[in-house]
Structures are given as structure tokens and as C-alpha cells.
C-alpha positions in Angstrom: -18.3 1.5 36.3 -21.5 0.1 35.0 -22.6 0.2 31.3 -25.8 -0.8 29.4 -24.6 -2.2 25.9 -26.8 -2.3 22.8 -25.7 -5.0 20.3 -27.9 -4.6 17.3 -28.8 -6.7 14.4 -27.7 -6.1 10.2 -31.2 -3.6 9.3 -32.3 -4.0 6.5 -32.0 -0.9 4.8 -28.8 -0.1 6.6 -28.6 3.9 5.0 -32.2 4.5 6.8 -31.1 2.6 10.1 -28.1 5.8 10.1 -29.8 7.9 9.6 -32.1 7.3 12.3 -29.1 5.9 15.1 -27.2 9.4 13.9 -30.0 11.9 14.4 -32.2 11.0 16.6 -31.8 7.8 18.6 -27.8 8.6 19.2 -29.1 12.8 20.5 -31.9 11.4 22.4 -29.8 9.1 24.6 -27.1 11.1 24.7 -29.7 13.3 27.0 -29.8 10.8 29.7 -29.2 12.1 33.2 -26.0 10.3 35.0 -24.8 8.8 31.3 -20.9 9.7 31.7 -20.0 8.3 27.9 -21.3 6.7 25.1 -19.2 4.9 22.7 -20.7 3.6 19.0 -18.6 1.0 17.2 -20.1 -0.3 13.7 -19.2 -3.6 13.2 -17.4 -4.3 10.1 -16.3 -8.0 10.0 -16.2 -11.0 12.2 -12.5 -12.6 12.8 -14.5 -15.9 11.2 -15.3 -14.2 8.0 -18.4 -12.4 7.1 -20.1 -9.8 8.0 -21.1 -11.0 11.4 -24.3 -11.0 13.5 -24.0 -7.7 14.1 -23.7 -4.2 12.8 -23.9 -1.6 15.5 -23.0 -2.1 19.3 -23.5 1.0 21.7 -21.6 1.0 25.1 -23.4 3.7 27.7 -21.3 4.2 30.5 -22.9 4.9 34.3 -20.8 5.5 37.6 -22.6 2.8 39.5 -25.6 0.3 39.7 -26.9 3.0 42.0 -26.5 6.2 38.9 -28.1 3.3 36.3 -31.0 2.6 38.1 -31.7 6.2 38.8 -30.8 7.4 34.7 -33.6 4.4 33.6 -36.6 6.2 35.8 -36.1 9.6 33.4 -38.3 10.8 31.1 -34.7 10.9 28.8 -34.3 6.8 29.1 -38.3 6.3 28.9 -37.9 8.4 25.4 -34.4 6.4 24.2 -36.4 2.9 25.2 -39.1 3.7 23.4 -37.3 5.3 20.5 -35.1 2.5 20.2 -38.0 0.0 20.3 -39.9 1.7 17.3 -37.4 1.8 15.5 -34.5 -1.2 15.8 -37.2 -3.3 18.5 -36.3 -6.7 16.1 -32.8 -5.9 15.7 -31.4 -4.8 19.4 -30.5 -6.7 21.9 -29.6 -5.2 25.4 -27.1 -6.1 28.1 -26.4 -4.7 31.3 -22.5 -5.2 32.2 -20.0 -4.4 34.8 -16.3 -3.2 34.3 -13.8 -5.8 35.7 -10.2 -4.5 35.8 -8.5 -7.5 37.2 
């Protein structure tokens, strides 16, 4: 299983960020063909104390690398990327991971 992981740093206006993320960005992203599952986690703290570096994490699951690459070429994925850069370009870090079940 391949996943795209999006980590968002703390926005200046959390209420505005949440409104856009949950009402606009999330629904755009959920329409990406080949996306099996999308899990969103709001980071509530750090084990070291305080609020930590990140505010939100989204994990988007794909069957395999071929499915992921095909999905990233779709209009829906392009719309999701364009929206992410427009509202959170300075906040977002994107990573691609492969689940390891050992």
C-alpha cells in the first residue's frame, strides 16, 4: 500500500484553515480516482509538551505505486494540488510512503 502524507504546520487562522480544509479541500481530494481511503488527524500535542510543529496530517492511501502515479495524473489530483498550494502552500509538507508489514 502506498500513501501520500500531507503534514500542515500551524496556520495563523485555524478557524479559517479548518473551514477551507474540511469544506473545500477535503472534498476535492476525496474525488481523486484510485484513492482507497483518506484519514485526517488533527495533531493535539507533542509528547515533549506544547502544541508541536504540526497542526494537521492527512494520509491518502493507494493500492500500489502504479495506482498512485495514475491518480496523480488526473484532473482531480491536479485540482487538489492547486487548491493545497493556494490555501496552504507555505504550511504543507508532502511525502510518499510505503506501508511495511513485518
